[in-house]
N, C-alpha and C positions, 0 to 999 in steps of 0.2 A: 469383866469379860469372861464369858463361859468357856470352859475347856472341852465342852461336848458339842459335837456338830448338831445344830438344830434340825437340819434336814434329815440326819440319821434318826434322831429322836422321833420326828414326825413319822418317818417311814416305819419305825418299830411300833409306834402306837397304832398306826393303821393296820399293820400286820396282825397285832394282837386282837384288834377289833374283828378282823376278817376270820380269825381262827376261833372266835368265841362261839360256844354252842348256843348262845342267846341271839346270835346274829339273825337267824330267820324270823324269830318273833319280833325283834327290833325292826326289821325291814317291813314287816306287815304293819306294825304300829306307825312307822314313819309314813307309809303310803296312806294309811287311814287318816293321819293328821294332815297330809297333803290334800286329801279330798275335802276335809273340813275347811282348810285355809282357802281352797279354791272356791268353796261355797261362799265364804266371806267376801272373796274378790268379786264373785258374780253379783252379790247383793250390792257391793260398792259401785259396780258398773251401772246397775239399775238406778242407783241414787243419782249418779251424774247424768244419766240419760233422762231421768225425770225432770231435772232442772231445764234441760233443753226442750223437753216435751211441753212443759207447762208454758214456756215462753212462746211456743208456736200456737198453742190452743187458746190462751187468754190474750186479750188486748193489753196494750202497754199500761193503761191506767186501771186494769182489772186486777193487777197483782201477779207477780211471777214467783212468789215464794213456794218452794217445794217442801212438802211435809217430810221429805227424806234428806234434807240438808245435813242433819246430824249424823247421817250414815256415811258421809264422804270418807271418813277415816278408814272405813272397811277396805277400800280399794288398795291404798298403799301398804297397809299392814298385811292384808291377805296376800298381795302379790309378793312382798318380801318373804313372807312365810313360805309360799309355794316354791319360790326359787331356792331358798335355804334348805327346805326339806327335800327338794328334788336333788340337790347336790349331795345331801347326806344319804339319800336312798341309792345314789350311784355308787358311793363308797361302799355301802353295805352290800350292794348287789354284785360287786366285782370281787370274786373269791380270791383272785390272785392278780398281781400286776400283769397287764396285757391280756387278761382273760376276758371272755364274753360276759356281758352283764346277765345276771340270772335273777329274774323276779319271780315271785310265787305264782302269779297269773299274768298280770300285765304291768307295765311300767308306770312311771309317774305322769306321763303326758295324758294317756286316756283316763287315768284316775282323776287328774285335775280337770279334764274336760267334763267328766260326769259331775264332779263336785260343783263346777261353775254352773252347769245346767240346773242343778238342784237349787243353788243360790238364786239364780235368775227366776226360776219358777216360783220360789217362795216369796221373793221380793216384789215381783210385778203386781200382785193384787194390792200392794200397799201404795202404789203410785198415786200422786195427787190428782184429784178429780178436777176437771175444768169448771169454771164458773157456770157456763151454759154450754151444754152439748150441742154442737152444730154451729155455734156462733162465737166469733172473737168479739166479746163485748167491750164497749168503751163507756163506762159509767160516768165519765167526766164530760165528754163532748157528744155522746150519743152516736158516735160514728161506728156503728156495729158492722161487722163483716162476716158474711156466711163462709163456713169452712169450704175449702176446695178439696181436691183429691189428696194432696199432701197432708192437709190437716187431719183427714180421716185416717190416713196411714199412721200418723203420729199417735192419734187417739187409740188405735188398736195395737199399739206396741205391746201392751200387756198380754196380747194373744199371740202375735207372730214372733215376738222376741224369744219366749220360752220354746216355741216350736223350732226356731232356728238353732237355739242353743242345744236342744236335744238331737237335732239332725247332725250337728257337728260332733257332739259327744259320741253318738252311735257310729259315726264314720270313723272317729279316732279309735273306738273299740274294735271295729271291724278290721281296720288296717293293722292294729296291734295283734289281733288274733291270727290274721293271715301271715304276718311276719313271723310270728312264733311257730306257726305250722310249717312254714318254709324252712326255718332254722332246724326244726325237728327232723324234717325230711332229709335235709343235707347232712345232719349228724348221723342219721340212720344209714345214708349212703356211704359215709366215711367208715362207719363201723363195718358195713358189709365189705367194702373194698379192702379193709385191713385184713379180712379173712380170705377173700377171693382174688384180690388184686396184687399189685407189687409196688414196692417203694424203690424209686431210682433217684440217682443224684441229678440235680438240675443246676443250671447256671443262669444267673440274672444277666440279661443282655440289655435291659433298659429299666430305668427307675421312675421316669416321669409318669408312665403308665406301666406298672410292673409287668415285665415280659420275661418269661423263663424258657430256656431251651433245654430239652432233655431228649434222650434216645429211648425209643420204645422197644418192645420185645423183639421186633423184627430188625432192629439196628437202624431204623429211620430217624433222622433228626426231626423233632417236632418243636413247635413253639406254642406257648399258652399264655393267655392274659387273664388270669383269674381275678374275679371281683374281690379286691382286698382293701382292708383298712388297717394299716400297719402302724403301731406306735412309733413315734419319732426315734426313740431309743433303740428300736429294733430294725429301723429302715435299712434294708440291705443295699450295698453299693454294687455298681456294675462289676460283674465277675465273681460275686459272692456265690458260694455253693449253697443250695437249698435242697430240701427233700420234696420229691414229687410223688404223690400217690395216684396211680392210674389203673385203668382196667385193661389188661393185655388183650382182651377180646374186643374192646372198642376204644382203641387209642385216640381216635379223633373225636370222641364224645366229650365235649368240654364240661358237661354236667357231672362227669365221672373222673375229673382231674382236680386234684387239690394240692396246694402248695403250702408247705410249712417250713419252719426253721430247720437248718441242717441238723440231722440226727432225730428229727421228729418220728415218733413211733406210735403215738396214742391219738385217740379221737380229739382230745382237748388240744393237742399240739397242732393238728391239721385244721382245727376249727378256729383257732385264735386269731388268724388273719382274715377270716371271712368278713365280708361287708354285712 
């Protein structure tokens, strides 16, 4: 039986990792590996798709063997690696407990989306060619069948599947960049308000959807419902006192009202609960 609390040991190990000067380089490396693992996953998806495709394009007696059957392992191995590396990147990106994730450019989801698109693009040209283009042949009984629209769609999977993968990847990148832009804009507003606004005491009046009551510079009671994601350990109860950063010149402007833990005085403290 150990005399040391394993939870404390784990917390101290994570804290040392977060303080390490090598953490930024490690985070970039982990994200790059996530992209490679996602490429492997994408190739594995194409391998499974190829088995379905060839069964649609060839007749039963013409053979349904896919040339990519030996690639099936890529999907489970790549997916497990993507999930594991994603969790590791989250640990590395969180500089302190309860703080916002900080990635060098974008996070693991868009990186994985781009990696998967690369894997799909590289694997699709390797898909199994049908025995006869345009016909589901039956070499045993001669009961051939001309392809219909669905068959032609399956045949051109090697074209539209990479296009779809890249559309999704670019969409993930665009969303990630926009989210990052909004976070930067809100952080800039907090920094501006710390210089030009005021910090007042607020009281939590509801927790199901965080609602805070505070008194503005004119002595008027106001309520705000900030978009917050609060760690369970920090979830305030009804009646808890919190800090409210607001603009005395625009007390009704919700975009210029920020809520943080009691005693909050810095950008990081007022940004930590933001969604």
